[in-house]
C-alpha positions in Angstrom: 0.0 0.0 0.0 1.7 3.2 -1.2 -0.5 5.7 0.9 0.0 5.9 4.6 -2.2 3.3 6.4 -5.3 4.6 8.1 -7.2 2.1 10.1 -10.9 2.1 10.7 -11.9 -0.4 13.4 -15.5 -1.8 13.0 -17.2 -3.5 15.9 -20.7 -4.9 15.4 -22.6 -5.1 18.7 -26.0 -6.2 20.0 -26.7 -5.9 23.7 -23.1 -6.3 24.8 -22.3 -3.0 26.5 -20.2 -4.5 29.3 -17.8 -6.4 27.0 -17.8 -3.5 24.5 -16.5 -1.2 27.3 -13.6 -3.5 27.9 -12.8 -3.7 24.1 -12.9 0.1 23.7 -10.7 0.5 26.7 -8.1 -1.8 25.1 -8.3 0.2 21.8 -7.8 3.5 23.6 -4.6 2.0 25.0 -3.0 1.1 21.7 0.5 2.1 20.9 -0.6 3.2 17.5 -3.7 5.3 17.3 -6.6 4.4 15.0 -8.1 6.6 12.4 -11.7 5.9 13.7 -13.7 3.3 15.7 -17.1 2.5 14.3 -19.5 0.7 16.6 -22.5 -0.7 14.8 -25.4 -0.9 17.1 -27.5 -3.8 15.9 -30.7 -2.5 17.5 -29.5 -3.0 21.1 -31.8 -2.5 24.1 -29.0 -1.9 26.6 -26.4 0.9 26.9 -24.3 -0.1 23.8 -24.9 3.3 22.1 -24.1 5.2 25.3 -20.8 3.3 25.8 -19.8 3.9 22.2 -20.6 7.6 22.5 -18.7 8.0 25.8 -15.5 6.5 24.2 -15.8 8.9 21.2 -16.7 6.3 18.6 -18.8 6.8 15.5 -22.1 4.9 16.1 -24.0 3.4 13.2 -27.4 2.0 13.8 -28.3 -1.1 11.8 -31.8 -2.4 12.6 -31.7 -5.5 10.3 -30.9 -8.4 12.6 -27.7 -10.4 12.4 -23.9 -9.9 12.4 -23.7 -10.0 8.5 -25.9 -6.9 8.2 -24.3 -5.1 11.1 -20.7 -5.8 10.0 -21.4 -4.8 6.4 -23.0 -1.5 7.5 -19.8 -0.8 9.5 -17.5 -1.6 6.5 -19.7 0.6 4.3 -19.3 3.5 6.7 -15.5 3.1 7.1 -13.3 5.9 5.8 -9.9 4.5 6.4 -8.0 2.7 3.6 -7.7 -0.4 5.9 -10.8 -1.8 7.7 -10.1 -3.8 10.9 -12.6 -5.9 12.6 -13.2 -6.8 16.3 -16.2 -8.2 18.2 -17.4 -6.7 21.4 -15.8 -9.5 23.4 -12.4 -9.0 21.7 -9.5 -7.6 23.8 -6.7 -6.5 21.5 -3.2 -6.3 22.9 -1.4 -2.9 22.9 0.5 -3.6 19.7 -2.5 -4.9 17.7 -3.1 -1.8 15.5 0.7 -1.3 15.1 1.0 -4.8 13.8 -1.7 -4.2 11.2 -0.2 -0.9 10.1 3.3 -2.4 9.7 1.9 -5.4 7.8 0.1 -3.3 5.2 3.0 -0.9 4.9 5.5 -3.7 4.3 3.5 -5.6 1.8 1.9 -3.5 -1.0 0.0 -6.5 -2.4 -1.5 -7.6 0.9 -5.3 -7.8 0.8 -6.0 -9.0 4.3 -4.4 -10.1 7.5 -6.0 -12.2 10.2 -5.0 -13.8 13.5 -6.3 -16.2 16.1 -8.3 -15.6 19.2 -7.1 -16.7 22.6 -9.9 -17.8 24.9 -10.1 -15.9 28.1 -11.4 -17.3 31.4 -10.7 -21.0 30.7 -8.4 -23.2 32.7 -5.2 -23.9 30.8 -6.0 -27.5 29.7 -9.4 -26.4 28.4 -7.9 -23.4 26.7 -5.4 -25.6 25.0 -8.1 -28.0 23.9 -10.3 -25.2 22.6 -7.4 -23.7 20.6 -6.7 -27.1 19.0 -10.3 -28.3 18.2 -11.8 -24.9 17.4 -9.3 -22.2 16.4 -6.7 -24.3 14.6 -9.3 -26.5 13.0 -11.1 -23.4 11.7 -8.0 -22.1 9.9 -6.9 -25.5 8.6 -10.3 -26.7 7.3 -11.4 -23.5 5.6 -7.9 -22.8 4.2 -8.3 -26.0 2.2 -11.7 -24.9 0.9 -10.6 -21.3 0.1 -7.1 -21.6 -1.1 -6.0 -19.0 1.4 -6.5 -18.5 5.2 -10.1 -17.6 6.2 -10.7 -14.3 8.0 -11.5 -14.7 11.7 -14.3 -12.2 12.6 -13.0 -11.3 16.0 -9.6 -10.3 14.6 -8.8 -9.3 11.0 -8.1 -6.3 8.7 -8.5 -5.9 5.0 -8.1 -3.1 2.5 -11.1 -0.9 1.9 -10.7 -1.6 -1.9 -11.1 -5.3 -1.2 -14.3 -4.6 0.7 -15.6 -2.4 -2.1 -15.0 -5.2 -4.6 -16.8 -7.8 -2.4 -19.6 -5.8 -0.8 -22.2 -6.5 -3.5 -21.6 -10.3 -3.3 -21.6 -11.0 0.4 -24.8 -12.4 1.9 -25.5 -9.5 4.3 -29.2 -10.2 4.4 -28.8 -13.8 5.7 -28.3 -13.7 9.5 -27.5 -17.4 9.5 -24.1 -17.1 7.6 -20.9 -16.6 9.4 -20.1 -13.1 8.0 -16.3 -13.6 8.3 -16.3 -16.8 6.4 -18.8 -15.5 3.9 -16.5 -12.5 3.2 -13.5 -14.9 2.9 -15.3 -16.8 0.1 -15.9 -13.5 -1.7 -12.3 -12.3 -1.9 -10.5 -12.7 -5.2 -9.0 -16.1 -6.0 -5.5 -14.7 -6.0 -6.0 -12.6 -2.8 -2.9 -12.2 -0.7 -4.3 -13.1 2.8 -1.9 -13.7 5.6 -2.5 -15.6 8.8 -0.3 -14.0 11.4 -0.1 -15.9 14.8 1.4 -12.9 16.5 -1.8 -10.9 15.6 -3.8 -12.5 18.5 -6.5 -11.1 20.6 -8.3 -12.2 23.7 -11.8 -13.4 23.2 -14.5 -14.7 25.5 -15.2 -18.4 25.8 -18.8 -18.0 24.9 -18.7 -20.6 22.1 -18.2 -23.3 24.8 -20.8 -22.2 27.4 -23.5 -24.5 26.0 -23.5 -27.5 23.7 -26.4 -25.9 21.9 -24.5 -22.7 21.2 -21.5 -24.6 19.8 -23.8 -26.7 17.7 -25.4 -23.6 16.3 -22.0 -22.2 15.3 -21.2 -25.4 13.5 -24.5 -25.4 11.7 -23.9 -21.8 10.6 -20.5 -22.9 9.2 -22.1 -25.7 7.1 -24.8 -23.2 5.9 -22.1 -20.7 5.0 -20.2 -23.2 2.9 -23.4 -24.4 1.2 -24.4 -20.8 0.4 -20.9 -20.2 -1.2 -20.6 -23.6 -2.9 -19.8 -22.0 -6.2 -16.7 -20.6 -4.5 -15.4 -23.8 -2.8 -12.0 -24.4 -4.3 -12.1 -28.3 -4.5 -15.6 -28.2 -6.2 -14.4 -25.5 -8.7 -11.3 -27.6 -9.5 -13.5 -30.7 -9.9 -15.9 -28.9 -12.2 -13.0 -27.5 -14.3 -11.4 -30.9 -14.5 -14.7 -32.4 -15.7 -15.2 -29.7 -18.3 -11.7 -30.3 -19.7 -12.3 -34.0 -19.8 -15.5 -33.5 -21.8 -13.7 -31.3 -24.3 -10.9 -33.8 -24.7 -13.3 -36.6 -25.3 -15.3 -34.6 -27.8 -12.1 -33.7 -29.7 -11.0 -37.3 -29.8 -14.4 -38.4 -31.1 -14.6 -35.7 -33.7 -17.8 -34.2 -32.2 -17.2 -30.5 -32.3 -20.8 -29.6 -31.3 -23.5 -27.6 -33.0 -21.9 -24.3 -32.3 -18.7 -25.0 -34.2 -18.4 -23.4 -37.6 -18.6 -25.9 -40.6 
């Protein structure tokens, strides 16, 4: 990126004022200042808007339910040339913004950078297990389907130009898709996306509070892949291979098809 990096941080929130306060406090303590913080109030009934205003954030109201609609509204409103994303329960370390700025400054062709979440409040054995079966599995499984690392919604940044290219194709009206994975599928095939382990943020252990909640997240992942099946890399490769095979067979048999000139 040739221009100086300006970072807009987008945080979609619904009824999460307490955790949002902690997130915004961590952002205020960054070693590198942000260009703007945009809190997207997804029709909250608690003090979310008041907390955002107290910390000097831009507050965008999005009444359509679901994180996909809320996150997209925040990205649309962003004015920085890099759009970073956190969730209300994210706790970025002090060097988080600086790491993003340095990455995009050093690599002009970088489209996005993402990092893992570190689960807060779990005993060490459970935290290690959660990291293995949830976080590492997420990056490994979906990298194979995408051809590049997937974005992790609690912790990523991408260029504003990449968002402008993808914004009309993401499924923002479907509250049952995982918005981060959906956006990952809509990035260009040759997108330069980097998974940086050092770009880690603390996140709550809410995915593991109930079996039902975890099952719902898994179901949304399956739904997101099905919704983007035209973008799944192995399926695209299989279709391309089948098409090439049909062409070769037709040429060998002399069948050039009705559309070939005679």
